[in-house]
N, C-alpha and C positions, 0 to 999 in steps of 0.2 A: 079753841086753840088746842086743846088736848087731842081732838079728833084730827086736826091738821097735822100735829106732830106725829101722831100714829100713822097717818098716811105717808108722811115723808120718811119715817122709819121703815115702813114696808117697801117704799120705792127704793130706798138705799139698799135694803136687803136683797131685792131682786136685781137691781142694776149695778150694784157696787159703787154707786155715786155717794156723795157726801152732802146731800141737800139738807138734812136735819141740822147738821153743824153750821152750815151756811145760814140757815133760817134763824137759829137761836143766836148766832153771832150778830146778825143784823138787828134782831130784837134788842140785844144789849146795847148796840150803838144808838138805837132810837131812844132808849131809856136814858142813856148818858146825855144825849142831845137835849132831851126835855129838861133834865135836871140842870145842865149847864146854862140853858137859855133863860131860866127863870130865877130871879133874885131871891124869891122866897124859898125855893127848893135848895138853892145854893147856900143860903143862910142856915137852913135847917140841917143840911148835911155837915156844914162847918161846925154848928153847935153840937151835933151828935158826936163828933170826934173828940170833943172836950167835956161832954156831959158827965156829971159826977154819979148819976144813977141811970138805970135802964128804963125807968118809967117817969113820965112827967104828966101830971094832970093839971091843966091850966085853961083859963078862959082865953078867948081870942085876943082880948086886950093884953093879957099877960104875955101871950106868945108874941104879939107885936112889940111889946116893950123889950123883950129879950132878943128877938131876931132883927129888929129894925136896924139897918145900917146907919152909920154916922152920916151927918150932913156932908155933901148934898145927897139927899135920898133919891134913888133912881126914879125916873118917871114911871117905870113899870111896877113900882111897889104899890100894893093896894092902898087906896086912899081912905078906906073905912074898914072897921072890923068885920062888917058883913062881907065885903069883898075879899078880905083875908080868909074868912071862913070858907067862902066858895073856892078860893084858890087852893087852900089846903085840901079840901075835898077832891078837887080835880087832880091834884098832884099825888094823891094817896097811892094809886096803883104803881106809879113809877118809883116813888120813894120806898114802897113796900119791897120792891125788887132789890133795893139796896139796904134792906134791913131796918127801915124806919117805918113802923106801922102807925098810922094815924086813924083814930076812930072817934066819931062824934059821941059824946056822952049824952044820956037822956037829959031832956030839958028839966030844969028845976023852976021854981016860981020866979027866980030872978035872972038866971043865966043858963047858958048851954056851953059847955066846954068841950075840950078834946082830951083824949088820952093818947099820948105819944109813947110808944114802946120801942126801945132799941134792941135789935137782935145782933149778936156779935158777928161782925165782918162776914156777911154772906158773899160780898164781892161778885163780880161777874163770873158766870160759869166758865170753866176752862175749855 
């Protein structure tokens, strides 16, 4: 991606176009669409707006307890903690762009959790 951005920057410099801004704007739109379309991402961004701290270390079960919407639960909500774990992992890049960093913690003898770190309001680039 960095090489592509550098190429667009060079193209803009030579032609006077604005392709880099258009490209980054479309990337932000895709990120917003991914987050808006997924109930887990939506619940996590909603939680992050009211979180009392900037770090949360939790198991997938604990994350499910906190984020799970009230009944009726959407059909698209992960049915098991393993599916929730996979969903969190796949959503991590999009959420990271919005200031929510999700990292899997090393496995212990009993569980494997996540570390969720909130970064202050990165918002979409201007």
